[in-house]
C-alpha positions in Angstrom: -0.1 -20.6 -54.1 -1.9 -19.2 -57.1 -0.4 -16.0 -58.3 -2.5 -14.0 -60.7 -0.5 -11.6 -62.9 -3.0 -8.8 -63.8 -0.5 -6.6 -65.6 3.3 -6.7 -66.5 4.1 -5.1 -63.1 1.2 -6.1 -60.8 0.2 -9.5 -59.3 -1.9 -10.7 -56.5 -2.3 -13.8 -54.3 -3.4 -15.1 -51.0 -0.8 -15.6 -48.3 2.6 -16.4 -49.6 4.2 -19.8 -48.9 7.9 -20.5 -48.8 8.5 -21.2 -52.5 6.6 -18.0 -53.5 9.3 -15.7 -52.1 12.0 -16.8 -54.4 9.6 -17.1 -57.3 8.5 -13.5 -56.9 12.1 -12.3 -56.6 12.9 -14.2 -59.8 9.9 -12.5 -61.5 11.3 -9.1 -60.7 8.9 -8.2 -58.0 10.5 -5.5 -55.8 7.5 -4.4 -53.7 5.0 -6.3 -51.5 1.8 -4.9 -50.2 -0.1 -6.7 -47.5 -3.8 -5.6 -47.4 -5.0 -8.1 -44.8 -5.7 -6.7 -41.3 -4.0 -8.4 -38.4 -6.2 -10.7 -36.2 -8.6 -11.5 -39.0 -8.3 -15.2 -38.2 -6.8 -17.2 -35.3 -4.1 -19.0 -37.3 -3.1 -15.9 -39.4 0.5 -14.7 -39.5 0.8 -11.1 -38.2 2.0 -8.2 -40.3 5.3 -8.2 -38.4 6.0 -11.7 -39.8 5.4 -10.6 -43.4 7.3 -7.4 -42.9 10.4 -9.2 -41.5 10.3 -11.9 -44.2 9.9 -9.3 -46.9 13.0 -7.4 -45.6 15.0 -10.6 -45.5 14.3 -11.2 -49.2 15.0 -7.5 -50.1 11.5 -6.4 -50.9 10.1 -3.0 -50.2 7.1 -3.7 -47.9 3.9 -1.8 -47.2 1.0 -2.7 -44.9 -2.4 -1.3 -45.9 -5.0 -3.2 -44.1 -8.5 -3.0 -45.5 -11.8 -4.8 -44.8 -13.6 -6.5 -47.7 -15.9 -4.0 -49.4 -14.9 -1.2 -47.1 -12.5 0.7 -49.4 -12.1 4.4 -48.4 -10.9 7.0 -50.8 -7.8 7.3 -48.6 -7.0 3.6 -48.9 -7.6 3.7 -52.6 -5.4 6.8 -53.0 -2.6 5.2 -50.9 -2.8 2.0 -52.9 -2.6 4.0 -56.1 0.4 5.8 -55.0 2.1 2.5 -54.2 1.4 0.8 -57.6 1.4 3.7 -60.0 5.2 3.9 -60.5 5.8 2.1 -63.8 9.3 1.1 -62.6 7.9 -0.7 -59.5 7.0 -4.4 -59.8 4.3 -5.0 -57.2 2.8 -8.1 -55.6 -0.2 -7.6 -53.3 -1.6 -10.3 -51.0 -4.4 -10.8 -48.5 -6.4 -13.9 -47.4 -7.6 -14.8 -51.0 -6.3 -12.0 -53.2 -9.8 -10.5 -53.6 -9.2 -7.4 -51.6 -6.0 -6.7 -53.5 -7.9 -7.2 -56.8 -10.6 -4.9 -55.7 -8.2 -2.1 -54.7 -6.4 -2.5 -58.1 -9.7 -2.3 -60.0 -10.8 0.7 -58.0 -7.6 2.6 -58.8 -7.9 1.6 -62.5 -11.5 2.7 -62.8 -10.5 6.3 -62.2 -8.3 6.3 -65.2 -9.7 3.7 -67.5 -13.1 2.5 -68.9 -14.7 0.2 -66.3 -15.4 -2.4 -69.0 -11.7 -2.8 -69.7 -10.9 -3.2 -66.0 -13.6 -5.8 -65.8 -12.2 -7.6 -68.8 -8.7 -7.8 -67.3 -10.2 -9.1 -64.1 -12.3 -11.7 -65.8 -9.4 -12.9 -67.9 -7.6 -13.7 -64.7 -10.6 -15.3 -62.9 -11.1 -12.3 -60.7 -14.7 -11.3 -59.8 -15.2 -7.5 -59.3 -19.0 -7.7 -59.8 -19.7 -6.9 -56.1 -17.8 -3.6 -56.4 -19.5 -2.4 -59.6 -21.2 0.4 -57.8 -18.0 1.7 -56.3 -16.2 1.4 -59.7 -18.9 3.4 -61.3 -18.9 6.0 -58.6 -15.1 6.5 -58.8 -15.2 6.6 -62.6 -17.9 9.3 -62.5 -16.4 11.3 -59.7 -12.7 11.1 -60.6 -11.5 12.2 -57.2 -9.2 15.3 -57.4 -7.2 14.7 -54.2 -3.8 13.2 -53.2 -2.4 10.8 -55.7 -5.4 11.0 -58.1 -4.4 14.4 -59.5 
């Protein structure tokens, strides 16, 4: 599995394979976030599988299912609250890692210049060009609710 380390305490990937669990633990990851909805594909492991395996490895585990390009302010706010603790080392996964990257970029766009967010993504072979409009909107609006305050 390709794990992309976007920051010191945030990484993304597609579905985890057996060797990834121990690797993430060795890297200091303590929190997993699954953003892939159940029943997206016929051969997909359900949320309960990921939750149970995460618990066996001692990870804090969160399920925040989102559909590609349909990122609500609520899901962005929840995601931000899960990744904003600098003492937490988070790994997020979905089918390819793209939704996890999109959510990360959307939370960062509220607090950082969009070009710096895009540079980090590009440096890690992550394409956020399809959410540029959402990035711009969030940067301009800077929501004043929930975790964004």
